[in-house]
N, C-alpha and C positions, 0 to 999 in steps of 0.2 A: 315212380315210387308210389306206394299205396299207403293210405291212412284209413283206419277203421275207427269211427266215432260211435260210441254206445250211449244209451240212457238219455236220448233226446237232448244232446248238447246243442246250444244255441247255434243257429245257422251261420252266424258271423265267424264261428270257429272253423266250419267247413270252408267258408269263402276265403278266409285267410290262408288256409293250407292249399286250396286250389290256386290261389294267386302265386303261391310259392312253388307250384309245379306238381303238386300231389294229386293223384286220383283218389277221391274221397268216397267212402261208403258210410252212410249214417243209418243207425238203427235207433228206434225209440225205446229199446228195452235193454236190460242187462243180460250178459252172457257169463256163464260159469262152467267149470269142469270141462268135459269133453267138447261141449259146444264152443267154448271160448278157444280151446286148443285148436280145433279145426278152423275156426274163423281167422286165427292168427297166421295161417300158412301164407307166406308171401307178403305179409304186412310189415311195413317199416315203422309206422307210428300208430300207437293205440291211445285213444282217448276214452276215459271212463268218468263216472261220478262215484257215488258211494256204494252202489249195490254189487258191481262186478268184482269178484275176488280174484286177484291176479297172484297166483301161487309160484313157488320156486320151480315147480314142474313146468308151468306155462312158460316161464322165462327161459328155462334151459332148452326147451324144445322149439321155441320161436327163433329160428336161425336168422331170419331177416330183420327182426325187431331191433330198432335203434333207440327208441324212446317211448316212455309211457307218460301221458298227461292226465293228472287227476284234476278234472274241471270242477274243483271245489277246494276247501281248505285241507281236509283230512287226507292222510295217505295210509291209514291203517289197513286198507283193503289191498295193499300192494306189498309184496315181500321186498323191501328196499335193499336188504343185504344181498339177496339173490340177484336182484337187478344189477347192482354194482359189480358183482362177481362175474356176470355175463356181459359186461360192457354196455348195459342199457341205462340211459339217463332217465330220471323221474323228475317231473316238474309238477307244481301245484299252483294254486292262486291264493297266496296267503293274505292278500289285501283287498281283493276285488269286491267281496261281499260284506266288508266290515260295516259300511254305512247302513246297509239293509238290516243287518242283525241288530245294530244299535237302535235304529228307529223302531223295530218291533219291540225291543226290550223297553224302551221309553213308553211306547203306546200301552204296553201291558202294565207297567208300573202305574200309569195314570188310571187305566181301566180298573185295576184291582183296588186302588186307593179310593176310587169313587164307587166301587161296587157295581160297575156297569154290566158285568155278565149276569148278575142276579136281576138287576133292574130290567134288562133286555128280556130275560126269560119270563118274568112276571108280565111284562107288557104283551108278549106274544100269547100269554094265557088269558089276557083281558083284564089283568089286575093293575089298577092305578095306584101305585104306592109312592106318592110324592112325600119324601121325607129326607132330612139331612142326617138321620141317624147312621153312624158308621161311615159316613163319607168325609173325606179330608182332601185338602190341597196337598200337592207334593212339595210345595215350597216349605222349607224349614225341616223337612223330614230327612232322616239319615239313610243314605244309600250305601250298603256294604258290597263292594265288588270283590269277588274271589277270582283271581286271575287277571293280571294287569297287562295283558298283551295288547295287540292292535285293537281288538274290540273293547276290552275293558278300559283302556286308556281313552278311546274316543267317547265311550259312554260316560266316563268321568267328566269330560269337558262339557258335554251337552247337558248332563244332569245338573251340573253346577250352574249352567246358564238358566235353568228352570228354577233355581233357588234352592236346590237340594244341597245338603252337607254330605260330602263324599269321603268315605274311608275305603281303603283297599288292602288286600293281603295277597302277596305273591311269594313263592319260595325263592324266586330270583330277586336280585337287587335292582328294582325299577325306580326310575326317576318319577316323582309325583308331579302331575300336571296341575296347573292352577293352584287351588287351595286344598286339593285332596291330601288326605293324611294317611300315611302308611301305618299299618298295624303290625306289631311284632309277632302275632300268632293269629290263627283262625279263631280261637276262643275270644281273643280281644275284640275282633271284628263283630262276632256274633252278639257280644254283650251290649253293643251300642247301636246296631243297625235296626232300623224300622223295616227296611227292605233288603233282602240278601239275594244277590244274583250271581250265578256261576258262569264263568267264561274261561274255563281251563281247557287245555289241549287233550288230545286223545291218547297220550302215552299210557302204557299199561299201569304205571304206578298210580294213576289217578282213579283206577277202578275202586269203587266203594268209598270214595273220598268223603261223601256226605251221607251219613247214616243216622241211626237212632240217637247216638250221643250228640251229634251236631244239631239235629232238629230240636232236641230237648234243651240245648243251650241257647237257642234263639229267644228273643224277647217275646213274651205273650202278646198276641195280637199282631205280630209282624207278618210280612209277606215274603214269599220265596219264589224265585225264578230259576229255571235251568234251560239255557239255550246253547249248551256246550256239547256234551255227549251223554247218551242215555245211561251208560254203565257207571257213571260217577256218583249216582245217588241210589239210595234204597227207596224205591217207590212205595213199598208197603209201609215203611216208617213214615214217609211223608203223608200218606193217606191217613194213618192213625192220628197224626198230630193235627190234621185238618178236621177230621171228624170230631175229635175231642174238643175242638175250639181253641187249642193252644196257638195255632196259626190261623190268621184271618183269611188267607187266600194264597193261591199259587198260580203260576203260569209255567207250563212245561211244553217244550217244542221237540224234545228228543227223548227216546225211550229205549230201554234195554232190548226189547224185541219190537220191531216195526214191520208192518205189512210189506211184502216184497213188490207189490204192484198197486197202482191206483185202482180204487174200488174195492180192494180186499178189506174184510172187516178188521177194525182196530180193536184189540182187546187189552184192557188195562184196568187196574184197581181204581184209578182216578176218575173213570167215567161216572158221571152222575153226582159227583161231590160238588156241593154248592161253592160258588165264588172261586172256581178253578177254570182257568182258560187253557184249553188243550188245542194245540196246533200241530199239523202233520209234517214236522221237520221242514218248515218253510222260512227259517231265519234268513237264509240267503236267497230265497226264491222271489226275487223281483226281476222284472225284465231288464232293468238297468244293470243289476249285478250279473245276471246270466250272460248278457251281452258282453260286458267287460271281461268276464271270466273266459268266454269263448275266444275273444281276441287275444287276451294275455297269454293263456296257456298254449294256444296254437302258435303264437309268435315265438314263444320260448323253444318249442319243439322244432320249428322250422329253422330257427337260428342255430340250434345245436347241429342239425343235419348239414346246414350250409357252411358254417364257419367254426364249429366245435365249441361255441360258447356254452358254458354251464352255469352262468350266473343265475342264482336262485334255485339251482337244482337241489333236491332234498337228499340225494344219495351220492353225488360225485363232488370232487373239489370244485369250488366256484372259480372258473377261469374265463377271461376274455382277452384275447390277444389282438391288438390292432392289426389291420391288414397291411401287408407289405406288397409293393408293386412287383409284378413279374416274378412271383414265387408260387410254389405249391405248398399247401399246408398239410402236415401230418398230425393226426390226433392219435396218441398212443396211450391206451389205458393199460395199467399193469398192476401187479401185486406190489404192495407197498413194502419193499425191502431195500436196504442200502445198495447204492451202486448202479441203479437202473439208468439214471440220467447219464452217467459216465459211459455206460455200455451203449446207449443210443448214440451219443456223440462220437464214440470210438468207431462205430460202424460208419457214420457219416464221414468222419475224418479219413478213414481207410480208403474211401472211394472219392476223396477230394471234393466232397459236397459242402458248400458253404452254408452256414446257419445265418439267416437274415434276421430272425427273431425267434425267441423261445420263452416259454413260461411253464413252470412246474407247480403243481399243487398236490397235496395228499389229504386223504380223509379216511380215517379208519384203516381198513385193510387194502385200500386201493390208492394208486397214484395216477396222475393224469398229466401228460405233457403235450403242449401244442408247440409245433416247430414249423417255422416257415423256412424253406430251402429253395435254392435256385432250381429252375425248371429242367436243367440238363443233368440227369443222373441215370444210372443203370437200374434195370428192374431188380437186379440182385440186391440193391440197397433195401428195397421193401421186403424181399424174401428173408434177408438176414434179420431185419427188425421183427418180423412176424415169428421167426424161429427163436428169438430170445426166450429163455425159460420163464421169465417173469411176465411176458406179454399176455394180456387178456384179449385185447382187440386193437387192431391198427386200421385206421381209415385214412385214405387220401381224399381230402375235401375239395381241393381245386388245384 
């Protein structure tokens, strides 16, 4: 079986798949359009990061493809619904780079609060500006976290350990950690925060979440960070509030439009604005995070191929059936309509096939059944299961 890994995925990902028996091809660049379609011929596993766009057309035409791994957090670059409808599982790494993003956020909060970017620039120009003006400790200052998921929650704990007072806002009902305080609205958070940092996900509803109104509502002299998604903020409005002096500084790691390759010129209104830290989408770009992501996502894809496990899949029902001795496992993905499980078991019963273990789950328009059966059965059993009108894909795993 073949695996294709794009966009310079950590070698540990390739090693994990090779140990699982896959022939692995690794490329250091993204592929899109016809180039990706051609590369997917005969490929069973595809690994990408954020640049390769996997469309419904790619997924329909890739007859051999079983799973796609996003070796990152976001999955916006993959048509998840089309993947499910074609029996293709999608996995990502929701936790692996959490610590790396949190550490960068904390470093930037401290750097902005002390004005390190400007001090560094002046020193490189030969200017010795030894002054405490505008420099503060982070201890006692209020950190406002927008988005209290894995990253926001861990940032909350570490910021509190530095002596910061933490407020957070999330549309979901999240448990506050430590002494963090939940805000009932985004406006409530903006009215108290000395530092506002965004850690929301990439769902389309978050587009334009933070614009002119929200920047105007921030406290004068406060700081702003965005390490989530580029499209959630109005960069032009942020620039205006920085230039006017309403905001004292900002750190931005993600942008609405980003260069497609290393070395390409970066263009953005924030270039050259004082006390602004710009980084090239490196929140999760540490060796530790990339290594862990490589191992984690490769392991999830290999498990899906080997035993049908879909735990932490982002588009299929999450199932994991314990292995039963001396059995064959059937993985049946189907359209989520009533009566499919009964139809499967009716076929098995008609041929005298005993069910040793079985698990069903549904998610949206698809259902997924793992069934362990005895090893003695006629090929006709598989033919009839494939011919069920609801069947999307049937695999015999072992």
